[in-house]
PDB file as gemmi writes it, atoms N, CA and C in Angstrom:
CRYST1    1.000    1.000    1.000  90.00  90.00  90.00 P 1                      
ATOM      1  N   MET A   1      12.795 -45.821 -22.949  1.00  0.00           N  
ATOM      2  CA  MET A   1      11.441 -45.583 -22.494  1.00  0.00           C  
ATOM      3  C   MET A   1      10.602 -45.076 -23.662  1.00  0.00           C  
ATOM      4  N   ARG A   2       9.459 -45.666 -23.841  1.00  0.00           N  
ATOM      5  CA  ARG A   2       8.572 -45.303 -24.951  1.00  0.00           C  
ATOM      6  C   ARG A   2       7.757 -44.064 -24.586  1.00  0.00           C  
ATOM      7  N   ARG A   3       7.686 -43.161 -25.500  1.00  0.00           N  
ATOM      8  CA  ARG A   3       6.945 -41.922 -25.286  1.00  0.00           C  
ATOM      9  C   ARG A   3       5.460 -42.183 -25.492  1.00  0.00           C  
ATOM     10  N   ARG A   4       4.646 -41.755 -24.542  1.00  0.00           N  
ATOM     11  CA  ARG A   4       3.205 -41.946 -24.651  1.00  0.00           C  
ATOM     12  C   ARG A   4       2.609 -40.833 -25.499  1.00  0.00           C  
ATOM     13  N   SER A   5       1.520 -41.165 -26.193  1.00  0.00           N  
ATOM     14  CA  SER A   5       0.827 -40.126 -26.950  1.00  0.00           C  
ATOM     15  C   SER A   5      -0.624 -40.098 -26.486  1.00  0.00           C  
ATOM     16  N   PHE A   6      -1.200 -38.911 -26.522  1.00  0.00           N  
ATOM     17  CA  PHE A   6      -2.561 -38.707 -26.034  1.00  0.00           C  
ATOM     18  C   PHE A   6      -3.398 -38.072 -27.141  1.00  0.00           C  
ATOM     19  N   ASP A   7      -4.631 -38.519 -27.263  1.00  0.00           N  
ATOM     20  CA  ASP A   7      -5.498 -37.928 -28.287  1.00  0.00           C  
ATOM     21  C   ASP A   7      -6.033 -36.581 -27.789  1.00  0.00           C  
ATOM     22  N   GLU A   8      -6.572 -35.801 -28.709  1.00  0.00           N  
ATOM     23  CA  GLU A   8      -7.048 -34.455 -28.383  1.00  0.00           C  
ATOM     24  C   GLU A   8      -8.180 -34.466 -27.358  1.00  0.00           C  
ATOM     25  N   ALA A   9      -9.026 -35.478 -27.397  1.00  0.00           N  
ATOM     26  CA  ALA A   9     -10.133 -35.551 -26.443  1.00  0.00           C  
ATOM     27  C   ALA A   9      -9.592 -35.700 -25.018  1.00  0.00           C  
ATOM     28  N   PHE A  10      -8.576 -36.545 -24.841  1.00  0.00           N  
ATOM     29  CA  PHE A  10      -7.981 -36.724 -23.522  1.00  0.00           C  
ATOM     30  C   PHE A  10      -7.356 -35.416 -23.049  1.00  0.00           C  
ATOM     31  N   LYS A  11      -6.628 -34.751 -23.942  1.00  0.00           N  
ATOM     32  CA  LYS A  11      -5.992 -33.489 -23.584  1.00  0.00           C  
ATOM     33  C   LYS A  11      -7.033 -32.442 -23.176  1.00  0.00           C  
ATOM     34  N   ALA A  12      -8.112 -32.359 -23.969  1.00  0.00           N  
ATOM     35  CA  ALA A  12      -9.163 -31.382 -23.668  1.00  0.00           C  
ATOM     36  C   ALA A  12      -9.804 -31.670 -22.321  1.00  0.00           C  
ATOM     37  N   ASP A  13     -10.071 -32.945 -22.042  1.00  0.00           N  
ATOM     38  CA  ASP A  13     -10.661 -33.305 -20.754  1.00  0.00           C  
ATOM     39  C   ASP A  13      -9.709 -32.986 -19.601  1.00  0.00           C  
ATOM     40  N   ALA A  14      -8.430 -33.258 -19.793  1.00  0.00           N  
ATOM     41  CA  ALA A  14      -7.446 -32.975 -18.755  1.00  0.00           C  
ATOM     42  C   ALA A  14      -7.369 -31.477 -18.474  1.00  0.00           C  
ATOM     43  N   VAL A  15      -7.365 -30.677 -19.530  1.00  0.00           N  
ATOM     44  CA  VAL A  15      -7.321 -29.223 -19.360  1.00  0.00           C  
ATOM     45  C   VAL A  15      -8.578 -28.741 -18.659  1.00  0.00           C  
ATOM     46  N   ARG A  16      -9.718 -29.273 -19.060  1.00  0.00           N  
ATOM     47  CA  ARG A  16     -10.985 -28.879 -18.441  1.00  0.00           C  
ATOM     48  C   ARG A  16     -10.980 -29.209 -16.945  1.00  0.00           C  
ATOM     49  N   LEU A  17     -10.469 -30.387 -16.599  1.00  0.00           N  
ATOM     50  CA  LEU A  17     -10.384 -30.771 -15.184  1.00  0.00           C  
ATOM     51  C   LEU A  17      -9.463 -29.831 -14.418  1.00  0.00           C  
ATOM     52  N   ALA A  18      -8.328 -29.525 -14.998  1.00  0.00           N  
ATOM     53  CA  ALA A  18      -7.339 -28.693 -14.309  1.00  0.00           C  
ATOM     54  C   ALA A  18      -7.806 -27.253 -14.150  1.00  0.00           C  
ATOM     55  N   THR A  19      -8.497 -26.723 -15.146  1.00  0.00           N  
ATOM     56  CA  THR A  19      -8.891 -25.314 -15.086  1.00  0.00           C  
ATOM     57  C   THR A  19     -10.268 -25.107 -14.480  1.00  0.00           C  
ATOM     58  N   GLY A  20     -11.063 -26.160 -14.414  1.00  0.00           N  
ATOM     59  CA  GLY A  20     -12.431 -25.993 -13.947  1.00  0.00           C  
ATOM     60  C   GLY A  20     -12.718 -26.550 -12.577  1.00  0.00           C  
ATOM     61  N   SER A  21     -11.697 -26.975 -11.861  1.00  0.00           N  
ATOM     62  CA  SER A  21     -11.942 -27.528 -10.534  1.00  0.00           C  
ATOM     63  C   SER A  21     -11.093 -26.797  -9.509  1.00  0.00           C  
ATOM     64  N   ALA A  22     -11.345 -27.106  -8.258  1.00  0.00           N  
ATOM     65  CA  ALA A  22     -10.582 -26.483  -7.180  1.00  0.00           C  
ATOM     66  C   ALA A  22      -9.209 -27.132  -7.036  1.00  0.00           C  
ATOM     67  N   LYS A  23      -8.991 -28.249  -7.699  1.00  0.00           N  
ATOM     68  CA  LYS A  23      -7.710 -28.949  -7.620  1.00  0.00           C  
ATOM     69  C   LYS A  23      -6.652 -28.199  -8.421  1.00  0.00           C  
ATOM     70  N   SER A  24      -5.415 -28.333  -7.986  1.00  0.00           N  
ATOM     71  CA  SER A  24      -4.321 -27.719  -8.725  1.00  0.00           C  
ATOM     72  C   SER A  24      -4.025 -28.541  -9.974  1.00  0.00           C  
ATOM     73  N   ALA A  25      -3.369 -27.907 -10.936  1.00  0.00           N  
ATOM     74  CA  ALA A  25      -3.001 -28.616 -12.164  1.00  0.00           C  
ATOM     75  C   ALA A  25      -2.078 -29.780 -11.841  1.00  0.00           C  
ATOM     76  N   ALA A  26      -1.176 -29.596 -10.882  1.00  0.00           N  
ATOM     77  CA  ALA A  26      -0.256 -30.672 -10.500  1.00  0.00           C  
ATOM     78  C   ALA A  26      -1.015 -31.862  -9.921  1.00  0.00           C  
ATOM     79  N   GLN A  27      -2.016 -31.579  -9.111  1.00  0.00           N  
ATOM     80  CA  GLN A  27      -2.811 -32.652  -8.517  1.00  0.00           C  
ATOM     81  C   GLN A  27      -3.582 -33.407  -9.597  1.00  0.00           C  
ATOM     82  N   VAL A  28      -4.189 -32.688 -10.530  1.00  0.00           N  
ATOM     83  CA  VAL A  28      -4.915 -33.328 -11.627  1.00  0.00           C  
ATOM     84  C   VAL A  28      -3.955 -34.170 -12.458  1.00  0.00           C  
ATOM     85  N   ALA A  29      -2.765 -33.641 -12.723  1.00  0.00           N  
ATOM     86  CA  ALA A  29      -1.779 -34.383 -13.507  1.00  0.00           C  
ATOM     87  C   ALA A  29      -1.407 -35.693 -12.821  1.00  0.00           C  
ATOM     88  N   ARG A  30      -1.167 -35.639 -11.522  1.00  0.00           N  
ATOM     89  CA  ARG A  30      -0.836 -36.863 -10.787  1.00  0.00           C  
ATOM     90  C   ARG A  30      -1.979 -37.874 -10.862  1.00  0.00           C  
ATOM     91  N   GLU A  31      -3.213 -37.407 -10.730  1.00  0.00           N  
ATOM     92  CA  GLU A  31      -4.366 -38.308 -10.790  1.00  0.00           C  
ATOM     93  C   GLU A  31      -4.504 -38.940 -12.173  1.00  0.00           C  
ATOM     94  N   LEU A  32      -4.131 -38.216 -13.212  1.00  0.00           N  
ATOM     95  CA  LEU A  32      -4.224 -38.741 -14.572  1.00  0.00           C  
ATOM     96  C   LEU A  32      -2.946 -39.471 -14.991  1.00  0.00           C  
ATOM     97  N   GLU A  33      -1.972 -39.510 -14.096  1.00  0.00           N  
ATOM     98  CA  GLU A  33      -0.696 -40.170 -14.346  1.00  0.00           C  
ATOM     99  C   GLU A  33       0.054 -39.579 -15.550  1.00  0.00           C  
ATOM    100  N   ILE A  34       0.074 -38.247 -15.583  1.00  0.00           N  
ATOM    101  CA  ILE A  34       0.876 -37.523 -16.563  1.00  0.00           C  
ATOM    102  C   ILE A  34       1.741 -36.533 -15.791  1.00  0.00           C  
ATOM    103  N   SER A  35       2.774 -36.027 -16.419  1.00  0.00           N  
ATOM    104  CA  SER A  35       3.638 -35.095 -15.702  1.00  0.00           C  
ATOM    105  C   SER A  35       2.980 -33.711 -15.638  1.00  0.00           C  
ATOM    106  N   PRO A  36       3.154 -33.006 -14.517  1.00  0.00           N  
ATOM    107  CA  PRO A  36       2.599 -31.658 -14.404  1.00  0.00           C  
ATOM    108  C   PRO A  36       3.050 -30.712 -15.519  1.00  0.00           C  
ATOM    109  N   PRO A  37       4.337 -30.738 -15.944  1.00  0.00           N  
ATOM    110  CA  PRO A  37       4.725 -29.846 -17.048  1.00  0.00           C  
ATOM    111  C   PRO A  37       3.966 -30.145 -18.346  1.00  0.00           C  
ATOM    112  N   THR A  38       3.664 -31.427 -18.587  1.00  0.00           N  
ATOM    113  CA  THR A  38       2.904 -31.781 -19.787  1.00  0.00           C  
ATOM    114  C   THR A  38       1.516 -31.158 -19.739  1.00  0.00           C  
ATOM    115  N   LEU A  39       0.854 -31.297 -18.588  1.00  0.00           N  
ATOM    116  CA  LEU A  39      -0.485 -30.717 -18.449  1.00  0.00           C  
ATOM    117  C   LEU A  39      -0.420 -29.196 -18.559  1.00  0.00           C  
ATOM    118  N   ASN A  40       0.588 -28.577 -17.961  1.00  0.00           N  
ATOM    119  CA  ASN A  40       0.720 -27.116 -18.060  1.00  0.00           C  
ATOM    120  C   ASN A  40       0.929 -26.677 -19.506  1.00  0.00           C  
ATOM    121  N   ASN A  41       1.677 -27.458 -20.287  1.00  0.00           N  
ATOM    122  CA  ASN A  41       1.855 -27.146 -21.707  1.00  0.00           C  
ATOM    123  C   ASN A  41       0.518 -27.206 -22.432  1.00  0.00           C  
ATOM    124  N   TRP A  42      -0.277 -28.244 -22.145  1.00  0.00           N  
ATOM    125  CA  TRP A  42      -1.585 -28.368 -22.795  1.00  0.00           C  
ATOM    126  C   TRP A  42      -2.478 -27.194 -22.436  1.00  0.00           C  
ATOM    127  N   ILE A  43      -2.441 -26.773 -21.181  1.00  0.00           N  
ATOM    128  CA  ILE A  43      -3.264 -25.632 -20.738  1.00  0.00           C  
ATOM    129  C   ILE A  43      -2.826 -24.367 -21.473  1.00  0.00           C  
ATOM    130  N   ARG A  44      -1.510 -24.146 -21.533  1.00  0.00           N  
ATOM    131  CA  ARG A  44      -0.990 -22.949 -22.217  1.00  0.00           C  
ATOM    132  C   ARG A  44      -1.346 -22.965 -23.704  1.00  0.00           C  
ATOM    133  N   GLU A  45      -1.208 -24.121 -24.361  1.00  0.00           N  
ATOM    134  CA  GLU A  45      -1.552 -24.219 -25.782  1.00  0.00           C  
ATOM    135  C   GLU A  45      -3.036 -23.940 -26.023  1.00  0.00           C  
ATOM    136  N   ARG A  46      -3.876 -24.466 -25.170  1.00  0.00           N  
ATOM    137  CA  ARG A  46      -5.310 -24.243 -25.335  1.00  0.00           C  
ATOM    138  C   ARG A  46      -5.666 -22.770 -25.157  1.00  0.00           C  
ATOM    139  N   LYS A  47      -5.037 -22.133 -24.181  1.00  0.00           N  
ATOM    140  CA  LYS A  47      -5.292 -20.705 -23.961  1.00  0.00           C  
ATOM    141  C   LYS A  47      -4.822 -19.889 -25.147  1.00  0.00           C  
ATOM    142  N   MET A  48      -3.670 -20.246 -25.716  1.00  0.00           N  
ATOM    143  CA  MET A  48      -3.155 -19.501 -26.868  1.00  0.00           C  
ATOM    144  C   MET A  48      -4.063 -19.682 -28.085  1.00  0.00           C  
ATOM    145  N   ARG A  49      -4.566 -20.912 -28.282  1.00  0.00           N  
ATOM    146  CA  ARG A  49      -5.471 -21.160 -29.415  1.00  0.00           C  
ATOM    147  C   ARG A  49      -6.796 -20.451 -29.224  1.00  0.00           C  
ATOM    148  N   ALA A  50      -7.250 -20.377 -27.979  1.00  0.00           N  
ATOM    149  CA  ALA A  50      -8.544 -19.766 -27.697  1.00  0.00           C  
ATOM    150  C   ALA A  50      -8.491 -18.249 -27.858  1.00  0.00           C  
ATOM    151  N   GLY A  51      -7.348 -17.650 -27.595  1.00  0.00           N  
ATOM    152  CA  GLY A  51      -7.238 -16.199 -27.667  1.00  0.00           C  
ATOM    153  C   GLY A  51      -8.261 -15.560 -26.763  1.00  0.00           C  
ATOM    154  N   ASP A  52      -9.063 -14.678 -27.298  1.00  0.00           N  
ATOM    155  CA  ASP A  52     -10.114 -14.031 -26.515  1.00  0.00           C  
ATOM    156  C   ASP A  52     -11.458 -14.715 -26.686  1.00  0.00           C  
ATOM    157  N   LYS A  53     -11.488 -15.851 -27.383  1.00  0.00           N  
ATOM    158  CA  LYS A  53     -12.756 -16.540 -27.555  1.00  0.00           C  
ATOM    159  C   LYS A  53     -13.240 -17.043 -26.198  1.00  0.00           C  
ATOM    160  N   PRO A  54     -14.529 -17.045 -25.989  1.00  0.00           N  
ATOM    161  CA  PRO A  54     -15.026 -17.554 -24.714  1.00  0.00           C  
ATOM    162  C   PRO A  54     -14.741 -19.050 -24.589  1.00  0.00           C  
ATOM    163  N   LEU A  55     -14.450 -19.469 -23.366  1.00  0.00           N  
ATOM    164  CA  LEU A  55     -14.235 -20.883 -23.105  1.00  0.00           C  
ATOM    165  C   LEU A  55     -15.573 -21.615 -23.131  1.00  0.00           C  
ATOM    166  N   PRO A  56     -15.561 -22.937 -23.228  1.00  0.00           N  
ATOM    167  CA  PRO A  56     -16.810 -23.672 -23.205  1.00  0.00           C  
ATOM    168  C   PRO A  56     -17.601 -23.335 -21.946  1.00  0.00           C  
ATOM    169  N   PRO A  57     -18.927 -23.410 -22.013  1.00  0.00           N  
ATOM    170  CA  PRO A  57     -19.714 -23.050 -20.839  1.00  0.00           C  
ATOM    171  C   PRO A  57     -19.366 -23.937 -19.652  1.00  0.00           C  
ATOM    172  N   PRO A  58     -19.337 -23.367 -18.457  1.00  0.00           N  
ATOM    173  CA  PRO A  58     -18.974 -24.148 -17.291  1.00  0.00           C  
ATOM    174  C   PRO A  58     -20.052 -25.173 -16.958  1.00  0.00           C  
ATOM    175  N   SER A  59     -19.636 -26.243 -16.300  1.00  0.00           N  
ATOM    176  CA  SER A  59     -20.608 -27.248 -15.877  1.00  0.00           C  
ATOM    177  C   SER A  59     -21.359 -26.721 -14.664  1.00  0.00           C  
ATOM    178  N   ASP A  60     -22.345 -27.460 -14.208  1.00  0.00           N  
ATOM    179  CA  ASP A  60     -23.151 -27.015 -13.077  1.00  0.00           C  
ATOM    180  C   ASP A  60     -22.324 -26.751 -11.826  1.00  0.00           C  
ATOM    181  N   SER A  61     -21.272 -27.533 -11.644  1.00  0.00           N  
ATOM    182  CA  SER A  61     -20.462 -27.380 -10.431  1.00  0.00           C  
ATOM    183  C   SER A  61     -19.546 -26.167 -10.489  1.00  0.00           C  
ATOM    184  N   GLU A  62     -19.371 -25.569 -11.637  1.00  0.00           N  
ATOM    185  CA  GLU A  62     -18.445 -24.443 -11.760  1.00  0.00           C  
ATOM    186  C   GLU A  62     -19.102 -23.207 -12.356  1.00  0.00           C  
ATOM    187  N   THR A  63     -20.346 -22.947 -11.987  1.00  0.00           N  
ATOM    188  CA  THR A  63     -21.052 -21.802 -12.539  1.00  0.00           C  
ATOM    189  C   THR A  63     -20.422 -20.504 -12.061  1.00  0.00           C  
ATOM    190  N   THR A  64     -20.401 -19.516 -12.941  1.00  0.00           N  
ATOM    191  CA  THR A  64     -19.885 -18.199 -12.601  1.00  0.00           C  
ATOM    192  C   THR A  64     -20.935 -17.160 -12.969  1.00  0.00           C  
ATOM    193  N   THR A  65     -20.854 -16.042 -12.313  1.00  0.00           N  
ATOM    194  CA  THR A  65     -21.790 -14.983 -12.633  1.00  0.00           C  
ATOM    195  C   THR A  65     -21.335 -14.292 -13.906  1.00  0.00           C  
ATOM    196  N   GLU A  66     -22.238 -13.536 -14.482  1.00  0.00           N  
ATOM    197  CA  GLU A  66     -21.904 -12.830 -15.722  1.00  0.00           C  
ATOM    198  C   GLU A  66     -20.788 -11.822 -15.493  1.00  0.00           C  
ATOM    199  N   SER A  67     -20.809 -11.140 -14.353  1.00  0.00           N  
ATOM    200  CA  SER A  67     -19.761 -10.151 -14.089  1.00  0.00           C  
ATOM    201  C   SER A  67     -18.391 -10.827 -13.945  1.00  0.00           C  
ATOM    202  N   GLU A  68     -18.347 -12.026 -13.363  1.00  0.00           N  
ATOM    203  CA  GLU A  68     -17.081 -12.746 -13.260  1.00  0.00           C  
ATOM    204  C   GLU A  68     -16.583 -13.144 -14.644  1.00  0.00           C  
ATOM    205  N   SER A  69     -17.486 -13.570 -15.502  1.00  0.00           N  
ATOM    206  CA  SER A  69     -17.108 -13.937 -16.866  1.00  0.00           C  
ATOM    207  C   SER A  69     -16.578 -12.727 -17.624  1.00  0.00           C  
ATOM    208  N   ASP A  70     -17.254 -11.586 -17.471  1.00  0.00           N  
ATOM    209  CA  ASP A  70     -16.803 -10.358 -18.126  1.00  0.00           C  
ATOM    210  C   ASP A  70     -15.418  -9.955 -17.624  1.00  0.00           C  
ATOM    211  N   GLU A  71     -15.214 -10.050 -16.317  1.00  0.00           N  
ATOM    212  CA  GLU A  71     -13.918  -9.689 -15.752  1.00  0.00           C  
ATOM    213  C   GLU A  71     -12.829 -10.644 -16.241  1.00  0.00           C  
ATOM    214  N   LEU A  72     -13.160 -11.927 -16.322  1.00  0.00           N  
ATOM    215  CA  LEU A  72     -12.193 -12.908 -16.808  1.00  0.00           C  
ATOM    216  C   LEU A  72     -11.792 -12.605 -18.249  1.00  0.00           C  
ATOM    217  N   ARG A  73     -12.760 -12.273 -19.106  1.00  0.00           N  
ATOM    218  CA  ARG A  73     -12.459 -11.910 -20.496  1.00  0.00           C  
ATOM    219  C   ARG A  73     -11.584 -10.660 -20.549  1.00  0.00           C  
ATOM    220  N   ARG A  74     -11.924  -9.679 -19.723  1.00  0.00           N  
ATOM    221  CA  ARG A  74     -11.147  -8.434 -19.691  1.00  0.00           C  
ATOM    222  C   ARG A  74      -9.711  -8.712 -19.244  1.00  0.00           C  
ATOM    223  N   LEU A  75      -9.556  -9.530 -18.217  1.00  0.00           N  
ATOM    224  CA  LEU A  75      -8.221  -9.847 -17.715  1.00  0.00           C  
ATOM    225  C   LEU A  75      -7.413 -10.649 -18.727  1.00  0.00           C  
ATOM    226  N   ARG A  76      -8.064 -11.527 -19.463  1.00  0.00           N  
ATOM    227  CA  ARG A  76      -7.358 -12.293 -20.498  1.00  0.00           C  
ATOM    228  C   ARG A  76      -6.870 -11.372 -21.610  1.00  0.00           C  
ATOM    229  N   ARG A  77      -7.730 -10.423 -22.027  1.00  0.00           N  
ATOM    230  CA  ARG A  77      -7.312  -9.458 -23.051  1.00  0.00           C  
ATOM    231  C   ARG A  77      -6.132  -8.628 -22.560  1.00  0.00           C  
ATOM    232  N   GLU A  78      -6.221  -8.160 -21.315  1.00  0.00           N  
ATOM    233  CA  GLU A  78      -5.144  -7.358 -20.750  1.00  0.00           C  
ATOM    234  C   GLU A  78      -3.856  -8.172 -20.642  1.00  0.00           C  
ATOM    235  N   ASN A  79      -3.970  -9.418 -20.216  1.00  0.00           N  
ATOM    236  CA  ASN A  79      -2.804 -10.293 -20.119  1.00  0.00           C  
ATOM    237  C   ASN A  79      -2.165 -10.492 -21.484  1.00  0.00           C  
ATOM    238  N   LYS A  80      -2.973 -10.695 -22.503  1.00  0.00           N  
ATOM    239  CA  LYS A  80      -2.454 -10.875 -23.865  1.00  0.00           C  
ATOM    240  C   LYS A  80      -1.708  -9.628 -24.320  1.00  0.00           C  
ATOM    241  N   ARG A  81      -2.287  -8.458 -24.057  1.00  0.00           N  
ATOM    242  CA  ARG A  81      -1.660  -7.196 -24.444  1.00  0.00           C  
ATOM    243  C   ARG A  81      -0.338  -7.001 -23.704  1.00  0.00           C  
ATOM    244  N   LEU A  82      -0.330  -7.288 -22.418  1.00  0.00           N  
ATOM    245  CA  LEU A  82       0.899  -7.116 -21.636  1.00  0.00           C  
ATOM    246  C   LEU A  82       1.984  -8.085 -22.089  1.00  0.00           C  
ATOM    247  N   ASN A  83       1.605  -9.306 -22.428  1.00  0.00           N  
ATOM    248  CA  ASN A  83       2.590 -10.268 -22.944  1.00  0.00           C  
ATOM    249  C   ASN A  83       3.178  -9.790 -24.262  1.00  0.00           C  
ATOM    250  N   GLN A  84       2.352  -9.179 -25.112  1.00  0.00           N  
ATOM    251  CA  GLN A  84       2.841  -8.641 -26.375  1.00  0.00           C  
ATOM    252  C   GLN A  84       3.823  -7.493 -26.125  1.00  0.00           C  
ATOM    253  N   GLU A  85       3.516  -6.650 -25.136  1.00  0.00           N  
ATOM    254  CA  GLU A  85       4.416  -5.548 -24.807  1.00  0.00           C  
ATOM    255  C   GLU A  85       5.753  -6.067 -24.293  1.00  0.00           C  
ATOM    256  N   VAL A  86       5.709  -7.088 -23.444  1.00  0.00           N  
ATOM    257  CA  VAL A  86       6.949  -7.669 -22.912  1.00  0.00           C  
ATOM    258  C   VAL A  86       7.768  -8.260 -24.047  1.00  0.00           C  
ATOM    259  N   ASP A  87       7.118  -8.975 -24.962  1.00  0.00           N  
ATOM    260  CA  ASP A  87       7.838  -9.548 -26.102  1.00  0.00           C  
ATOM    261  C   ASP A  87       8.509  -8.460 -26.929  1.00  0.00           C  
ATOM    262  N   PHE A  88       7.790  -7.373 -27.181  1.00  0.00           N  
ATOM    263  CA  PHE A  88       8.345  -6.258 -27.948  1.00  0.00           C  
ATOM    264  C   PHE A  88       9.556  -5.661 -27.238  1.00  0.00           C  
ATOM    265  N   LEU A  89       9.425  -5.453 -25.926  1.00  0.00           N  
ATOM    266  CA  LEU A  89      10.533  -4.864 -25.173  1.00  0.00           C  
ATOM    267  C   LEU A  89      11.750  -5.783 -25.146  1.00  0.00           C  
ATOM    268  N   LYS A  90      11.527  -7.089 -25.081  1.00  0.00           N  
ATOM    269  CA  LYS A  90      12.648  -8.035 -25.131  1.00  0.00           C  
ATOM    270  C   LYS A  90      13.372  -7.917 -26.472  1.00  0.00           C  
ATOM    271  N   LYS A  91      12.606  -7.835 -27.559  1.00  0.00           N  
ATOM    272  CA  LYS A  91      13.208  -7.725 -28.888  1.00  0.00           C  
ATOM    273  C   LYS A  91      13.955  -6.406 -29.040  1.00  0.00           C  
ATOM    274  N   ALA A  92      13.364  -5.328 -28.528  1.00  0.00           N  
ATOM    275  CA  ALA A  92      14.009  -4.022 -28.620  1.00  0.00           C  
ATOM    276  C   ALA A  92      15.309  -4.009 -27.817  1.00  0.00           C  
ATOM    277  N   THR A  93      15.276  -4.615 -26.637  1.00  0.00           N  
ATOM    278  CA  THR A  93      16.477  -4.677 -25.803  1.00  0.00           C  
ATOM    279  C   THR A  93      17.575  -5.458 -26.508  1.00  0.00           C  
ATOM    280  N   ALA A  94      17.223  -6.582 -27.098  1.00  0.00           N  
ATOM    281  CA  ALA A  94      18.211  -7.393 -27.818  1.00  0.00           C  
ATOM    282  C   ALA A  94      18.783  -6.618 -28.997  1.00  0.00           C  
ATOM    283  N   TYR A  95      17.928  -5.892 -29.702  1.00  0.00           N  
ATOM    284  CA  TYR A  95      18.373  -5.114 -30.861  1.00  0.00           C  
ATOM    285  C   TYR A  95      19.379  -4.047 -30.445  1.00  0.00           C  
ATOM    286  N   PHE A  96      19.043  -3.271 -29.397  1.00  0.00           N  
ATOM    287  CA  PHE A  96      19.929  -2.196 -28.982  1.00  0.00           C  
ATOM    288  C   PHE A  96      21.203  -2.737 -28.347  1.00  0.00           C  
ATOM    289  N   ALA A  97      21.105  -3.864 -27.639  1.00  0.00           N  
ATOM    290  CA  ALA A  97      22.308  -4.462 -27.042  1.00  0.00           C  
ATOM    291  C   ALA A  97      23.253  -4.940 -28.141  1.00  0.00           C  
ATOM    292  N   LYS A  98      22.701  -5.456 -29.212  1.00  0.00           N  
ATOM    293  CA  LYS A  98      23.488  -5.968 -30.335  1.00  0.00           C  
ATOM    294  C   LYS A  98      24.206  -4.802 -31.039  1.00  0.00           C  
ATOM    295  N   ASN A  99      23.525  -3.688 -31.199  1.00  0.00           N  
ATOM    296  CA  ASN A  99      24.089  -2.542 -31.916  1.00  0.00           C  
ATOM    297  C   ASN A  99      25.108  -1.763 -31.109  1.00  0.00           C  
ATOM    298  N   HIS A 100      25.159  -1.966 -29.810  1.00  0.00           N  
ATOM    299  CA  HIS A 100      26.123  -1.227 -28.976  1.00  0.00           C  
ATOM    300  C   HIS A 100      27.312  -2.076 -28.550  1.00  0.00           C  
ATOM    301  N   GLU A 101      27.497  -3.221 -29.171  1.00  0.00           N  
ATOM    302  CA  GLU A 101      28.638  -4.073 -28.821  1.00  0.00           C  
ATOM    303  C   GLU A 101      29.895  -3.604 -29.498  1.00  0.00           C  
TER     304      GLU A 101                                                      
END                                                                             
């Protein structure tokens, strides 16, 4: 089976559809005839590249209030910090488990 490749514009549009609509990522993936895990990987990669940068402005159908945008930015920062803490704790646990064998 030949592996399909997708250009960045297609990936960006797919991520925008999945994150900016009421449809689930799995539903969007099925409509675009790609696997849901592939679309989820693209979404995760885009979020990691974006960091705390604001996402592109929403279209007319997905307008949000300023307070919702502020809360979303705050939650993304908090999520990033918590993920860093979990990563640190995993490394610390592995280190101490290794030294007590």
